[in-house]
C-alpha positions in Angstrom: 56.3 4.9 55.7 58.6 2.5 53.9 58.1 1.7 50.3 57.1 -1.9 50.0 58.3 -4.3 47.3 57.2 -7.9 46.9 60.4 -9.8 47.1 60.3 -13.5 46.1 62.5 -15.5 48.4 65.2 -17.6 46.8 64.1 -21.2 46.4 66.9 -23.7 47.0 67.8 -25.6 43.9 69.1 -28.6 45.8 66.7 -31.2 47.3 66.1 -30.6 51.0 67.3 -33.4 53.4 65.2 -36.5 53.4 62.6 -36.8 56.1 63.7 -40.4 56.8 65.0 -43.5 55.0 61.4 -43.7 53.7 59.6 -40.3 54.0 56.5 -41.6 52.3 56.0 -43.9 55.3 57.2 -41.4 57.9 54.8 -38.6 56.8 55.3 -34.9 57.1 57.5 -35.1 60.2 60.4 -32.8 61.2 63.6 -33.3 63.2 61.8 -32.3 66.4 59.2 -35.0 66.3 56.3 -32.9 65.1 53.9 -34.2 62.5 52.0 -31.9 60.1 48.3 -32.9 59.7 46.8 -29.4 59.2 47.2 -28.4 55.5 46.8 -24.7 54.5 46.8 -23.9 50.9 46.8 -20.3 49.6 44.7 -20.0 46.4 45.7 -16.4 45.4 47.8 -13.6 46.7 45.4 -10.8 45.7 43.2 -9.0 48.3 40.6 -6.3 48.1 41.5 -4.8 51.5 44.7 -3.1 52.6 44.9 -4.0 56.3 47.7 -2.0 58.0 49.2 -5.1 59.7 49.4 -7.0 56.3 49.3 -5.0 53.1 50.7 -1.6 51.9 48.2 1.0 51.0 48.8 0.7 47.3 48.9 -3.1 47.2 51.6 -5.4 46.0 52.8 -6.7 42.6 50.4 -9.6 42.2 51.2 -13.0 40.7 50.0 -13.6 37.2 47.4 -16.2 36.5 49.8 -18.7 35.1 52.0 -18.4 38.2 49.1 -19.6 40.4 48.4 -23.3 41.0 45.6 -24.4 38.8 42.4 -26.2 40.1 43.9 -29.5 39.1 47.2 -28.8 40.9 45.4 -27.8 44.1 43.3 -30.9 44.0 46.4 -33.0 43.4 48.3 -31.5 46.3 45.4 -32.2 48.6 45.2 -35.8 47.4 48.9 -36.3 48.2 48.5 -34.6 51.5 45.5 -36.8 52.5 46.4 -40.1 50.9 50.2 -40.1 51.4 50.7 -38.0 54.6 47.4 -38.5 56.5 46.4 -34.8 56.5 43.3 -34.5 58.6 42.0 -31.0 57.9 42.4 -28.4 55.1 42.2 -24.6 55.2 42.0 -22.6 52.0 43.5 -19.1 52.4 44.9 -16.1 50.4 45.2 -13.2 49.9 41.4 -13.3 49.6 40.1 -16.7 48.3 36.8 -15.1 47.1 38.8 -13.1 44.5 39.6 -16.4 42.7 37.1 -17.0 40.0 37.0 -20.8 40.1 36.8 -21.1 43.9 33.6 -23.0 43.9 35.1 -25.5 41.4 38.2 -25.9 43.5 36.2 -26.8 46.6 33.9 -29.2 44.6 37.0 -30.9 43.1 38.5 -31.5 46.5 35.2 -32.6 48.0 34.6 -35.2 45.2 37.8 -37.0 46.2 37.6 -36.5 50.0 34.0 -36.8 51.2 35.0 -36.7 54.9 37.8 -34.1 54.9 37.0 -31.0 57.0 37.4 -28.1 54.6 37.5 -24.5 56.0 38.3 -21.2 54.4 39.7 -17.9 55.7 38.1 -14.9 54.1 37.3 -11.2 54.7 33.7 -11.9 53.6 33.5 -9.2 50.9 31.3 -10.7 48.3 30.5 -13.8 50.4 26.8 -13.1 50.3 26.8 -14.0 46.6 28.8 -17.2 47.0 28.1 -18.6 50.4 25.4 -21.1 49.4 27.3 -22.2 46.4 30.4 -22.8 48.5 28.4 -24.8 51.0 26.8 -26.8 48.2 30.2 -27.5 46.7 31.5 -29.0 50.0 32.9 -26.1 52.1 32.3 -26.9 55.8 32.9 -23.6 57.5 34.6 -20.2 57.4 37.0 -18.1 59.4 36.2 -14.4 58.8 38.8 -11.7 59.4 37.0 -8.8 61.2 38.9 -6.5 63.5 36.2 -4.1 64.4 32.4 -3.7 64.1 32.7 0.1 64.2 32.7 1.7 60.8 35.4 4.3 61.4 37.8 1.9 63.0 37.3 -0.7 60.3 38.0 1.8 57.6 41.1 3.0 59.5 42.5 -0.5 59.8 41.6 -1.8 56.3 41.9 1.5 54.4 38.6 0.6 52.8 35.0 1.7 53.8 33.6 -1.9 53.4 32.3 -2.9 56.8 28.6 -3.2 55.7 29.7 -5.6 52.9 31.6 -7.7 55.4 28.7 -7.9 57.8 26.3 -9.0 55.1 28.8 -11.7 54.1 29.1 -12.9 57.6 25.4 -13.4 58.1 25.1 -15.0 54.6 27.8 -17.5 55.7 25.9 -18.3 58.9 22.6 -18.8 56.9 24.3 -21.1 54.5 25.5 -23.3 57.3 29.2 -22.5 57.1 29.6 -23.1 60.8 30.9 -23.1 63.4 31.7 -19.6 62.1 34.9 -18.1 63.6 36.0 -14.5 63.6 39.7 -13.6 63.5 40.7 -10.2 64.9 44.1 -8.5 65.3 44.2 -5.9 68.0 46.3 -2.8 67.2 47.4 -0.7 70.1 45.6 2.7 70.2 43.3 1.8 67.3 40.9 -1.1 68.2 42.3 -2.5 71.4 39.7 -0.6 73.5 36.9 -2.3 71.3 38.0 -5.8 72.2 35.1 -6.5 74.6 32.6 -4.9 72.1 33.7 -7.3 69.4 33.4 -10.2 71.7 29.9 -9.1 72.8 28.8 -9.0 69.1 30.2 -12.4 68.4 28.6 -14.0 71.5 25.3 -12.4 70.5 25.5 -13.9 67.0 26.8 -17.3 68.1 30.3 -16.8 66.5 33.6 -17.8 68.2 36.1 -15.0 68.3 39.8 -15.5 68.0 42.2 -12.7 68.8 45.5 -13.0 67.0 48.6 -11.2 68.2 50.1 -8.8 65.7 53.1 -10.5 64.1 56.0 -9.2 62.0 54.3 -10.1 58.7 53.3 -6.7 57.4 54.6 -5.7 54.0 55.4 -2.2 55.3 57.7 -3.8 57.9 56.6 -1.4 60.6 56.0 -4.0 63.2 57.5 -3.4 66.7 57.1 -5.6 69.7 55.9 -2.7 71.9 53.0 -2.2 69.5 51.8 -5.8 69.9 48.8 -6.2 72.2 49.8 -9.3 74.1 47.6 -12.2 75.0 47.8 -11.2 78.6 46.6 -7.7 77.8 43.8 -9.1 75.6 42.6 -11.3 78.4 42.7 -8.3 80.8 40.7 -6.2 78.4 38.0 -8.9 78.1 37.9 -9.5 81.8 36.8 -6.0 82.4 33.4 -7.2 81.2 33.4 -11.0 81.4 34.7 -13.8 83.5 37.1 -16.0 81.6 38.4 -19.4 82.5 40.5 -21.8 80.4 38.5 -24.6 78.7 39.1 -28.1 79.9 40.3 -29.5 76.6 43.4 -30.7 74.9 44.5 -28.2 72.3 45.9 -31.0 70.1 48.2 -28.6 68.3 45.5 -25.9 67.8 47.0 -22.4 67.7 44.3 -20.8 69.9 44.1 -21.2 73.6 40.3 -21.2 74.3 38.4 -19.7 77.2 34.9 -20.1 78.5 33.2 -16.7 78.6 30.7 -16.3 81.5 28.4 -13.4 82.5 30.0 -11.5 85.3 26.8 -11.4 87.4 24.9 -14.7 86.8 27.8 -16.9 85.9 25.9 -18.1 82.8 28.1 -19.6 80.0 27.8 -17.3 77.1 30.3 -18.9 74.7 34.0 -19.2 74.1 36.8 -17.0 72.9 40.3 -17.9 71.7 43.7 -16.2 71.8 46.5 -17.0 69.4 49.7 -15.7 71.1 52.4 -16.4 68.5 54.5 -13.5 69.9 54.3 -13.6 73.6 53.2 -17.2 74.4 54.5 -19.2 71.3 53.3 -22.7 70.7 55.9 -23.8 68.1 56.7 -27.1 69.9 53.1 -28.3 69.2 52.8 -27.0 65.6 50.9 -29.3 63.2 50.7 -27.0 60.2 52.1 -27.3 56.7 51.6 -24.4 54.2 51.7 -24.2 50.5 51.7 -20.8 48.8 49.6 -19.8 45.9 52.5 -20.5 43.5 53.1 -23.9 44.9 55.9 -23.4 47.5 56.1 -25.2 50.8 56.6 -23.0 53.8 57.2 -25.2 56.8 56.9 -22.2 59.1 55.5 -18.6 58.6 59.0 -17.4 59.5 61.0 -19.9 57.4 63.9 -18.3 55.5 63.5 -20.8 52.7 60.6 -22.0 50.6 60.6 -25.3 48.6 59.1 -25.3 45.2 56.6 -28.0 44.2 55.2 -26.2 41.1 57.9 -27.4 38.8 57.2 -31.0 39.8 53.4 -30.5 39.5 54.0 -29.2 35.9 56.5 -31.9 34.8 54.6 -34.8 33.2 57.5 -37.1 34.1 57.1 -36.5 37.8 54.8 -38.7 39.9 52.8 -38.0 43.1 55.6 -39.8 44.9 58.2 -37.3 43.5 56.1 -34.4 44.8 55.6 -36.1 48.1 59.4 -36.7 48.5 60.1 -33.1 48.0 57.3 -32.0 50.3 58.4 -34.4 53.1 62.0 -33.1 52.8 60.8 -29.5 53.1 59.0 -30.3 56.3 61.9 -32.3 57.7 63.9 -29.0 57.4 61.3 -27.1 59.5 63.0 -25.0 62.1 62.3 -25.5 65.8 60.6 -22.1 66.2 60.0 -18.8 64.4 62.5 -19.7 61.7 65.2 -20.6 64.2 66.2 -22.9 67.0 64.1 -21.0 69.6 61.1 -18.7 69.6 61.2 -15.0 70.0 61.0 -12.1 67.5 63.4 -10.0 69.5 66.2 -12.5 69.9 69.5 -11.7 68.3 69.6 -13.0 64.7 65.9 -13.0 64.1 65.1 -12.3 60.5 61.5 -11.7 59.4 60.2 -13.3 56.2 60.7 -11.3 53.0 57.0 -11.6 52.1 53.9 -10.5 53.9 51.1 -12.7 55.2 49.0 -12.0 52.1 51.8 -13.5 49.9 52.4 -16.4 52.2 48.9 -17.5 53.1 47.6 -17.8 56.6 
């Protein structure tokens, strides 16, 4: 196994190209006509699991507290996103957001300024049973919970931690607190949990959760990703179809990363629920992307596979800089968004593809 070191990408010192003659009117648009309305902010890079497709076994060098955006800085960025750029939904990510001590206050601060903004959070649910109701009371709408297996041994193999029971308690606490619709995110790893795909779907259907299978992407800190190890969307659908009948939902994805399918009982045809598949590797949807990401230390990533990040933190911490100054920089970063997967065309096997220097935990999902 390769030794992993957290490498901070070089942040360009020069301003990125302007989004338009007046980027504050144009919004978070790029040169390919896409508009970002889905804001994802990472609150922290730390995580208490060590998932093989993300983190090295011994963890990573974590950011220091003063390197993370403060509560006020996060609230300010959301304000700029909503009021200046028309952001329509917010997802708080990590690392693991529950590790952040002021998480409830962050959500309450955002909700106070934006009563109608949909606020979601991606979490592994460890410790969620202690905070679920407080998070809901603060204004969190729903959660996406990362859960790759409901089998104890498989879970421990994938996460390198024997914590499945804590996760399941957290999942049910979230449902009881009304953090719904509750979605479950799962990454299938060939030879480890791919044979359990239908079991996980059955569990989600039984509990009223919507499962999303996410193709394994080259975002692991160990840099062991290989295309042949990725369980494709087509393979995932075939695995599920051994037990259920799947049919595409009749809906407009509207830039959503998941293609959704109605799940019906094989015998009766009864509609049991829905399942989604996010096929970033084999069926990329870059042309319809609506996401803009800000890392825990205040850097804009226009794409998970962007070679460059654009720093907003120095503007947020400069008392002479206005919200418009921050917005101009943010808009310019999004104007520079690549067409696909950090390049002019999608594909992780194409000549010249360069994976990001940081893992998903350091970027934010």
